[in-house]
DOSEMAR-28131 format. One record per residue (C-alpha): x, y, z; residue in three letters. Coordinates in steps of 0.05 Angstrom, whole numbers, plus 5000, padded with zeros to 4 digits. Example, Ala and Ser with C-alpha at 12.3 -4.5 7.8 and 13.67 -1.06 7.14 Angstrom:
524649105156Ala;527349795143Ser;
//
This chain:
530681889049Ala;525782349020Phe;523882499097Lys;530982739113Asp;529983549082Val;523283579109Ala;525483389179Leu;532483779175Gln;527984409172Leu;523584089236Val;529184019275Gly;530884689265Arg;524385029270Leu;524884729342Phe;530684859352Asp;529685629346His;523485629379Val;525285259439Leu;531485769449Thr;527086299444Ala;522286069500Arg;528285919547Gly;524685069544Ser;525884429524Ser;522283789489Val;521583079494Thr;521482809416Ile;517582159419Leu;516981859343Gly;515981099315Ala;518580939251Thr;518280389200Ser;525080419180Gly;526781079154Asp;523881739195Thr;527481469258Gly;534481579228Ser;532482259191Ala;529482619257Ala;535182339299Met;539982569256Asp;535583229246Ala;535783379326Phe;541882999336Ser;546883459390Gly;541784009401Leu;541184109479Ser;533784339482Arg;530783699454Ala;530482899476Gln;529382389419Cys;527481729431Val;524381369363Ile;521180629374Leu;522880139317Phe;518779449302Pro;524878999325Asp;527378549260Gly;522778919219Arg;527279499186Thr;533479309140Ser;540179279180Asp;541979889155Ile;536080249171Gln;535980059239Arg;544180219243Arg;542680949220Gln;538681049281Met;542780609331Thr;549980799318Thr;548281569327Ile;552781759390Ala;549182419403Ala;547482379473Pro;540382709465Asn;538382069407Cys;536081449432His;533180819393Ala;528380329421Val;527279759383Ala;519379509402Val;516978729396Asp;511678819349Gly;510279239279Thr;511379949259Phe;502379989273Asp;504379679348Asp;509780299345Cys;505780849320Gln;500780549376Asp;505180609427Leu;506681349413Val;498581529404Lys;497781349476Ala;504081689504Ala;500782269474Phe;494182109496Gly;496382019568Asp;495882809585Glu;499482749658Glu;505182359620Phe;505282869567Arg;506183479606Thr;510483119655Glu;516483069599Val;513583539551Gly;512183049486Leu;512283339414Ser;512682929348Ala;516982839282Val;512282319249Asn;507982549192Ser;503182649244Ile;507083269263Asn;502883749201Trp;510584079205Gly;512883449170Arg;507483429121Val;508184249104Met;515484209086Ala;514583639039Gln;509584038998Val;515884318967Val;517283678935Tyr;511183798891Tyr;512384388872Val;519884348856Ser;517883578805Ala;511684108777His;516184658754Leu;522184178732Glu;516883758691Val;511584238664Ser;514584998674Pro;508685218629Glu;503885028685Gly;500684498654Thr;497083868697Glu;501783338728Val;500282658749Asp;504582358819Phe;505181668844Cys;507281608914Val;509681008946Pro;506381109009Thr;504180579075Gly;502881229126Asn;499181659067Phe;503582279095Gly;507482399036Asn;501582418993Val;496982779034Leu;502983349024Ala;501183278948Gly;493983338965Trp;495183949002Val;499184168947Ala;494084138901Lys;488884468946Arg;492585098939Met;493385088858Gly;497784668838Leu;495584388778Pro;495783648793Ile;490883218766Arg;491082578799Arg;495182318854Leu;496581578860Val;498181098926Val;502680628910Ala;501979998961Ser;505879428971Asn;501778698996Arg;499879169063Asn;494379459018Asp;489579779058Ile;490280449021Leu;489080128952Thr;482779728981Arg;479980259015Thr;481680738950Ile;479180338898Asn;473379838936Asp;471580268996Gly;474179649044Asp;478779979099Met;480379409144Ser;486279149180Thr;489578539156Asn;495778269190Glu;502178569175Val;505878209120Val;513878309119Pro;515378569055Thr;521978789020Thr;518679559031Ser;519379509101Pro;518180229111Ser;510880049079Met;509179539123Asp;503379819154Ile;495979749158Gln;493780439203Val;494881009163Ser;495781639215Ser;494382169156Asn;489181859127Phe;484482029185Glu;486982749153Arg;483782689084Leu;477782379120Leu;477083029156Phe;477383459096Glu;472183019053Val;467682959119Leu;466783719117Gly;471283799176Arg;466183439217Asp;470183199270Gly;465082829299Ser;463382389240Ala;470682259226Val;471581939301Ser;464681489291Ala;468481229230Met;474781089262Leu;471980839320Gly;468480349286Glu;474180209252Phe;479280149314Arg;472979679349Gly;471679199288Asp;478379239249Gly;474079519185Ser;469480029164Val;466280109090Thr;467880759064Val;460381119053Pro;460581138968Ser;459281888966Glu;465182009009Ile;469081428963Leu;467681978903Asp;469882558941Arg;476082128956Ile;477281858882Arg;476482498848Ala;482882648871Asp;485881998882Phe;487781278849Asp;492180758877Ala;494780008858Gly;499579568890Arg;504979148865Leu;508278518891Ser;515278398915Asp;516878028860Asp;513978538821Gly;517479068850Ala;523978638833Ala;523078658770Asp;522379348761Val;528279408799Ile;531879008742Glu;529579318678Arg;530579998711Met;536979788723His;538079408657Glu;534180008618Asp;536680598647His;542180408691Gly;538480628752Val;538080338810Leu;531680378846Leu;531080148924Asp;525179708935Pro;518980258957His;520780658901Ser;520380128851Ala;513679958882Val;511680698860Gly;514580558789Val;510979928781Gly;503780138803Val;505380718755Ala;506380378690Glu;499980018717Arg;495880588725Ile;499180868655Leu;496980228616Ala;490080268649Arg;488281028628Thr;493381148569Pro;491581958546Asp;498982108527Gly;498182808548Ala;499382848617Thr;506782678648Pro;507582298718Met;512382388770Val;514181768818Cys;517081988872Leu;522881618896Ala;523281398978Thr;530481208988Ala;538081028963His;537380388943Pro;544280198989Ala;538880169052Lys;536179579020Phe;542479228994Pro;540278558991Asp;533678628959Ala;536879048906Val;542578548894Phe;537077938886Ala;533078358837Ala;538678688791Ser;545378348815Gly;548778978828Val;550479078900Arg;549079838912Pro;554980138954Thr;553080629011Leu;554181359008Pro;561481559023Ala;557781959085Lys;555781319117Leu;561880859089Gly;562880609163Asp;556680489183Leu;557079749194Leu;563979829233Glu;560580319284Leu;558080079349Pro;550380069362Glu;546980329426His;538880209433Phe;534279989483Asp;528779429473His;522179429502Val;515879039497Pro;509679309463Asp;506879549527Asp;505580349548Leu;508180249623Asp;515480119597Arg;515580619538Val;514481139588Glu;518680819636Glu;524280949594Leu;523081619565Val;522681829643Arg;529381389649Arg;532281849595Val;530282579621Leu;532782279689Ala;540382189660Val;539482829622Arg;538383199681Asp;
//
């Protein structure tokens, strides 16, 4: 997945710093499907880090789950949680908010709530821009996203001076980001399972970072807005703030049927198999381009993962069952190892303590 490059760097940075300090950390993360396996692979076998990843039980693809649960490294631990990704993410945030526990176990993060992840992903935009526009003219990017981390990296690249005209947020049916950007309607709905499960998110952590910037880095204003959002499940973004967001962002949504149509057309017309998340990005980009045709500015769609991570959805759309890369050829035969906990902070903290006790 697109997260692998960034997390391979983050894992090595952790190892370098921890070795220099002679200290250890406990990595606690939440995943909607892709971050977990990327993080566990990056930290696999590192002696100074225990990696505990929470994933929503039954809400990832089989391949996504197995990429976490078949890792045999003793310092990596996959944990199925009864709930959604938002529940998993809330548990991680609550654990970090428990100062006594955080200090006791030495917590650190690898989700895109870790700035190092976002920082590393800025490179994607620079690299793509150089390929598409070596002369340095403006480029648009369309980014399928649920937690706003990857597209935030694009916004950072733009702030650094990369000639990006606009960043298009592509959502599936769980479209809080699209509703927020288009209408100022930042309200949660029930998470709906889709064929693009890594985007089945209603509370996007990294959007808080954008709000912090467009609110003039006023932490109290951000806290007040998000406090209302958390308390009521909704908040209306003021028009002047929305104008600042829209200066850089556009947004659109695509249904599962729409994504399936894109997968089929891209395979028939170009011989390219897309995973459902990448298909959401392409479908939204097509709609945005049809709505605002100028013909001069190229649109780059960021892909998210290998299609073999979602074989059933890809096969249903294209009639082609994607094969796993050779490195993962035996994934379906490997034994799985994972814990299972309810959506309960005490149980998660108890599990982390148990993991550390075994290590010690």
